[in-house]
Backbone bond lengths (Angstrom), bond angles and torsions (degrees), N, CA, C in turn:
res aa  C-N    CA-C-N  psi(-1)  N-CA   C-N-CA  omega(-1)  CA-C   N-CA-C  phi
1 M - - - 1.455 - - 1.531 108.22 -
2 P 1.319 119.00 126.03 1.461 120.59 -179.47 1.525 110.95 -70.73
3 M 1.333 115.09 147.96 1.462 120.51 178.94 1.518 110.07 -76.93
4 T 1.315 115.63 133.19 1.453 120.18 176.41 1.514 108.97 -83.34
5 T 1.300 116.38 166.95 1.463 120.67 177.28 1.515 110.48 -60.47
6 L 1.336 116.93 -38.88 1.461 121.13 178.90 1.520 110.81 -64.21
7 T 1.342 117.31 -44.13 1.465 120.85 178.79 1.519 110.62 -62.20
8 K 1.330 117.00 -43.84 1.468 120.62 178.14 1.522 110.85 -61.45
9 A 1.322 116.82 -41.55 1.463 120.70 179.36 1.515 111.06 -65.58
10 L 1.346 117.56 -41.14 1.464 120.51 178.18 1.523 111.07 -65.12
11 C 1.326 118.01 -41.16 1.466 121.44 177.52 1.527 110.26 -62.25
12 A 1.324 117.34 -43.87 1.467 120.88 178.90 1.522 110.59 -63.94
13 C 1.335 116.10 -40.28 1.465 121.19 178.46 1.525 110.19 -64.53
14 A 1.329 117.60 -42.40 1.464 121.96 179.61 1.528 110.49 -63.54
15 A 1.325 116.61 -44.86 1.459 120.25 179.22 1.530 110.96 -62.54
16 T 1.317 116.62 -41.43 1.463 121.35 178.15 1.524 110.40 -63.02
17 L 1.330 116.54 -41.92 1.459 120.92 179.35 1.527 111.25 -62.93
18 I 1.336 117.29 -43.77 1.463 120.53 179.21 1.518 109.90 -61.41
19 L 1.324 117.25 -45.58 1.464 120.16 178.94 1.526 111.01 -62.22
20 A 1.319 117.49 -39.57 1.467 121.01 178.74 1.522 110.97 -65.56
21 M 1.346 116.78 -39.04 1.459 120.02 178.15 1.518 110.89 -63.89
22 V 1.320 116.52 -44.68 1.462 120.24 179.35 1.525 109.84 -61.84
23 A 1.321 117.29 -43.59 1.464 120.96 179.98 1.522 111.40 -64.37
24 A 1.324 117.35 -34.54 1.473 120.41 -178.64 1.519 111.57 -78.58
25 V 1.328 117.58 -36.74 1.461 121.10 -176.05 1.521 111.86 -78.99
26 A 1.322 118.14 -39.23 1.464 120.89 -174.89 1.525 113.43 -56.55
27 P 1.344 120.34 -48.91 1.460 118.63 179.21 1.528 112.54 -63.63
28 A 1.324 116.96 -37.59 1.462 119.76 -179.75 1.522 110.50 -66.77
29 T 1.329 117.12 -39.93 1.450 119.77 -178.93 1.518 111.20 -71.36
30 A 1.296 118.06 -31.93 1.456 121.15 -179.93 1.528 111.83 -64.52
31 Q 1.330 117.32 -21.37 1.454 120.86 179.30 1.519 112.16 -74.03
32 F 1.334 117.25 -16.84 1.448 121.48 -175.70 1.519 109.19 -116.10
33 P 1.330 117.89 100.57 1.462 119.94 -178.54 1.520 111.36 -63.51
34 A 1.324 114.97 156.70 1.458 120.67 -179.52 1.522 110.36 -61.23
35 A 1.313 115.74 140.55 1.461 121.52 179.69 1.521 109.82 -78.25
36 P 1.337 117.97 155.29 1.457 121.34 -178.34 1.520 114.00 -62.24
37 D 1.322 119.27 -24.38 1.457 120.82 -177.55 1.522 113.33 -88.93
38 D 1.324 118.42 20.24 1.459 121.80 179.71 1.522 112.62 -59.52
39 A 1.327 117.97 -26.01 1.456 119.79 179.90 1.522 110.47 -58.88
40 A 1.335 117.89 -32.65 1.459 121.31 179.58 1.518 111.79 -68.61
41 A 1.321 117.35 -18.82 1.464 120.56 -178.17 1.516 112.52 -78.24
42 G 1.331 118.30 -8.61 1.445 115.32 178.59 1.507 116.37 172.14
43 G 1.291 120.39 0.02 1.449 118.73 179.53 1.507 111.34 178.44
44 A 1.322 115.22 169.38 1.452 120.55 -179.71 1.520 110.36 -76.81
45 K 1.323 116.45 153.40 1.459 120.23 178.91 1.520 110.00 -59.06
46 G 1.314 114.61 140.58 1.454 120.19 175.84 1.524 113.47 85.44
47 K 1.324 118.91 -17.20 1.462 120.93 179.32 1.511 109.16 -92.20
48 K 1.318 115.39 137.80 1.459 120.20 177.94 1.509 108.09 -114.93
49 G 1.325 115.28 145.16 1.451 119.56 178.73 1.512 109.89 -176.65
50 A 1.317 116.10 179.39 1.465 120.76 -176.78 1.518 112.22 -58.06
51 A 1.325 116.45 -37.66 1.460 119.01 -178.49 1.520 110.43 -110.26
52 G 1.292 117.87 25.89 1.456 122.88 -175.42 1.510 114.03 -78.34
53 A 1.295 116.18 -132.45 1.458 122.67 -172.61 1.522 112.17 -58.21
54 G 1.290 114.92 163.49 1.462 121.97 179.88 1.512 107.33 163.79
55 P 1.314 117.31 -179.29 1.459 119.82 -179.11 1.529 111.02 -69.35
56 T 1.325 116.88 155.64 1.456 121.40 176.79 1.525 108.53 -74.87
57 I 1.325 115.26 115.05 1.467 120.36 -177.03 1.517 112.11 -128.03
58 N 1.333 117.75 -2.49 1.461 120.25 -177.36 1.519 110.82 -58.95
59 G 1.335 115.12 143.85 1.454 120.95 177.72 1.511 111.02 135.60
60 N 1.320 115.14 -174.91 1.464 122.59 177.98 1.518 108.23 -105.26
61 W 1.327 116.02 126.57 1.460 122.85 -175.50 1.529 108.88 -125.73
62 A 1.326 116.28 150.37 1.466 120.19 178.94 1.523 109.87 -148.72
63 G 1.311 115.15 154.14 1.466 121.56 177.64 1.512 109.43 173.41
64 E 1.318 115.20 -153.08 1.454 121.45 178.85 1.521 109.69 -125.93
65 L 1.327 115.16 145.48 1.462 121.32 173.85 1.521 108.09 -110.12
66 T 1.318 115.07 143.52 1.455 121.73 175.73 1.513 107.74 -112.23
67 Q 1.328 116.21 125.72 1.453 120.78 177.83 1.517 108.42 -90.40
68 V 1.319 116.24 132.34 1.461 120.75 179.18 1.525 108.72 -58.25
69 G 1.331 116.00 128.44 1.451 121.78 -179.69 1.516 113.66 94.15
70 S 1.335 117.84 -4.92 1.460 121.67 179.55 1.524 109.52 -113.61
71 Q 1.300 117.04 145.94 1.460 121.92 179.84 1.525 111.98 -90.55
72 T 1.343 117.39 -17.58 1.454 120.79 -172.46 1.526 111.35 -109.66
73 P 1.337 118.01 114.55 1.464 119.37 175.38 1.526 110.42 -71.44
74 Y 1.326 116.74 161.51 1.453 120.69 177.96 1.520 110.05 -128.93
75 K 1.342 115.33 151.91 1.461 121.55 -177.91 1.520 110.06 -67.25
76 F 1.338 114.34 146.38 1.458 120.38 -178.09 1.520 108.58 -146.67
77 E 1.328 116.62 138.90 1.462 122.63 175.98 1.513 108.35 -134.12
78 I 1.322 116.06 145.98 1.456 120.08 176.78 1.524 108.80 -142.40
79 A 1.333 115.14 134.57 1.461 122.22 175.70 1.522 106.93 -114.34
80 I 1.338 116.43 119.09 1.459 121.58 -175.42 1.520 108.81 -118.36
81 N 1.339 116.25 132.12 1.462 121.16 172.71 1.524 108.63 -139.43
82 A 1.320 117.00 -177.41 1.464 121.07 -175.46 1.530 112.31 -63.25
83 K 1.329 118.56 -23.10 1.463 121.39 -176.95 1.520 113.45 -89.96
84 G 1.325 118.07 -17.35 1.463 120.83 -177.53 1.510 110.59 155.98
85 A 1.330 115.35 -152.59 1.460 118.95 -177.58 1.520 109.74 -155.70
86 E 1.343 113.86 159.07 1.458 120.75 174.68 1.517 108.05 -131.04
87 A 1.319 115.89 133.66 1.467 121.93 179.00 1.522 108.86 -109.92
88 K 1.331 115.32 140.81 1.465 120.89 176.65 1.520 108.84 -125.81
89 Y 1.318 115.15 135.98 1.454 123.71 177.43 1.534 106.85 -118.77
90 P 1.347 118.57 80.80 1.473 120.62 -173.99 1.526 114.00 -55.97
91 D 1.321 118.18 -40.52 1.470 121.01 -178.48 1.529 112.44 -67.93
92 L 1.327 116.84 -23.52 1.470 121.38 -177.33 1.522 112.48 -105.14
93 D 1.351 117.33 -3.81 1.459 124.03 -178.22 1.532 111.09 57.63
94 C 1.340 115.07 48.98 1.464 120.79 -179.24 1.531 110.76 -129.25
95 I 1.331 114.49 152.19 1.466 122.50 173.85 1.521 106.88 -135.61
96 G 1.340 116.20 140.19 1.452 120.58 178.92 1.515 111.55 -129.51
97 K 1.326 116.06 144.90 1.461 121.78 173.75 1.520 107.47 -97.66
98 L 1.336 115.82 127.09 1.453 120.24 -179.06 1.523 110.16 -107.10
99 T 1.313 115.29 133.81 1.452 121.96 175.75 1.516 107.80 -111.88
100 R 1.320 116.18 123.92 1.463 121.25 179.24 1.523 108.48 -72.18
101 V 1.327 116.15 120.96 1.463 120.16 -176.11 1.525 113.05 -111.18
102 G 1.325 117.75 -7.43 1.450 119.21 178.67 1.507 111.53 173.43
103 S 1.331 114.19 173.82 1.458 120.00 177.98 1.514 109.34 -160.06
104 S 1.309 114.35 163.04 1.452 121.85 171.69 1.525 105.38 -127.61
105 K 1.297 116.85 -168.76 1.451 119.88 179.77 1.535 111.47 -61.86
106 T 1.323 117.88 -32.88 1.463 120.50 -174.47 1.529 114.87 -121.50
107 Y 1.324 119.07 -7.52 1.463 121.63 -176.56 1.521 110.97 -127.03
108 V 1.340 115.43 151.94 1.458 121.97 171.41 1.521 106.80 -126.59
109 F 1.338 115.88 136.85 1.453 122.45 -173.71 1.525 110.58 -114.92
110 F 1.331 116.46 134.14 1.456 122.93 -179.79 1.523 110.35 -127.88
111 V 1.335 115.12 152.74 1.460 122.72 166.88 1.521 105.40 -108.85
112 E 1.335 116.63 132.57 1.458 121.19 -177.33 1.527 110.89 -111.61
113 V 1.335 115.42 130.07 1.456 122.55 173.03 1.526 106.68 -116.11
114 I 1.322 116.41 121.73 1.459 121.57 -178.75 1.531 108.81 -73.36
115 T 1.337 116.10 124.89 1.466 121.83 -179.06 1.525 111.97 -103.50
116 K 1.331 117.28 -16.59 1.472 121.93 175.63 1.524 107.62 -141.29
117 G 1.327 117.00 127.41 1.461 120.91 178.47 1.516 113.78 84.88
118 S 1.331 117.56 25.41 1.463 122.10 -177.87 1.530 112.12 -62.66
119 A 1.325 115.90 134.92 1.466 121.57 177.44 1.527 110.90 -60.97
120 D 1.327 116.77 -29.49 1.466 121.04 178.70 1.523 112.22 -68.85
121 K 1.349 115.67 -17.78 1.470 120.09 -177.35 1.525 111.11 -120.24
122 G 1.333 116.74 28.94 1.456 120.98 175.79 1.519 115.25 91.26
123 G 1.322 117.92 -0.51 1.464 121.21 179.01 1.524 111.68 -85.55
124 R 1.318 115.54 -165.10 1.469 120.28 -174.76 1.521 114.07 -109.26
125 C 1.350 118.91 -3.08 1.465 120.09 -172.06 1.522 112.88 -118.70
126 P 1.321 117.13 127.31 1.467 120.72 175.89 1.528 111.02 -91.06
127 D 1.333 115.76 158.29 1.463 120.44 169.72 1.522 108.03 -64.41
128 G 1.333 117.24 159.16 1.456 119.52 178.86 1.508 112.86 -170.10
129 T 1.305 115.24 -163.51 1.459 121.91 177.55 1.520 108.69 -124.57
130 M 1.325 115.43 153.74 1.452 120.60 -177.47 1.520 109.01 -137.00
131 T 1.313 115.27 137.68 1.464 121.67 173.73 1.517 107.05 -122.10
132 V 1.337 115.85 131.07 1.461 119.90 178.66 1.518 109.57 -125.49
133 A 1.322 115.26 150.97 1.461 121.82 178.24 1.520 108.31 -143.64
134 R 1.313 115.77 136.64 1.463 120.25 176.42 1.520 107.80 -70.62
135 Q 1.312 116.50 132.90 1.457 122.37 -179.60 1.526 106.29 -131.12
136 G 1.347 116.39 81.83 1.463 120.65 -174.54 1.511 109.08 66.53
137 D 1.332 116.65 -123.58 1.464 121.53 178.04 1.520 112.06 -87.00
138 N 1.314 118.03 -0.31 1.460 123.08 -177.00 1.518 111.33 -109.37
139 L 1.315 115.17 172.51 1.450 122.37 177.16 1.525 107.76 -126.26
140 A 1.328 116.97 116.96 1.462 121.65 175.44 1.523 107.71 -84.22
141 L 1.334 116.69 138.86 1.452 120.45 -175.05 1.523 109.84 -136.37
142 G 1.314 115.69 135.74 1.459 122.45 173.11 1.520 108.54 -125.48
143 W 1.323 117.54 135.31 1.459 123.03 -178.95 1.523 108.72 -123.58
144 F 1.340 115.42 140.72 1.457 121.24 -178.43 1.522 108.61 -138.94
145 G 1.318 116.76 135.28 1.452 120.74 176.64 1.515 110.77 -160.23
146 S 1.323 115.29 -175.63 1.451 121.09 -179.47 1.521 108.96 -138.00
147 V 1.330 116.09 132.94 1.461 121.69 178.31 1.524 107.65 -124.92
148 Q 1.322 116.51 117.35 1.460 122.22 179.35 1.524 111.70 46.79
149 G 1.325 116.33 45.64 1.453 121.52 176.90 1.520 115.01 80.05
150 T 1.321 117.42 5.46 1.460 121.42 179.43 1.527 109.60 -108.39
151 T 1.308 116.58 131.19 1.460 121.59 178.29 1.523 110.13 -72.61
152 V 1.326 115.76 133.00 1.460 121.43 177.51 1.526 107.89 -123.82
153 V 1.340 116.29 131.49 1.461 122.77 179.55 1.522 108.19 -130.43
154 A 1.335 115.88 136.41 1.467 120.62 175.79 1.525 107.84 -137.96
155 Y 1.326 115.54 156.34 1.469 119.88 -177.81 1.524 109.35 -152.77
156 G 1.322 115.30 160.10 1.452 119.08 177.22 1.510 111.63 -177.91
157 T 1.320 115.49 172.32 1.457 122.83 176.01 1.517 107.64 -119.89
158 L 1.326 116.25 129.11 1.454 122.29 -175.45 1.518 110.53 -110.47
159 K 1.326 115.62 151.22 1.460 122.30 176.33 1.524 108.44 -114.44
160 K 1.335 116.36 150.49 1.455 120.90 178.68 1.520 109.32 -68.26
161 K 1.324 116.67 136.73 1.461 122.15 179.88 1.518 110.41 -82.15
């Protein structure tokens, strides 16, 4: 299916938004050095790997996500521990299992598979990827996925529950 001008514009807007989020979050996160208990977030001290070091993000977080192109944010919750994470979208009646696939000094990267409410099975939520970064006492989150060939981007700031 050829891309329409509107689709191209939305993709460009989404890419610009992601870059703006990274630019806004990176300086804020750099102000907060990694905590000593980072090893609990994904690996033993001194070991490096795909799910190794990164910011301390374990815990239960909640807030709202805004989808690019939508005026109405939706509720979002995430529970993160050393073994993985679970995302809940109460307004959309969806649940996702997140697998930690990597990290950097300031970001943690997840792949999300929807286990309840999957768009592939008639629900409202597609599988996707998630990037989170500690932002002081908050957690900045960016989500990226594709639905029927259309790029979908969402973002938000979460607070610890």
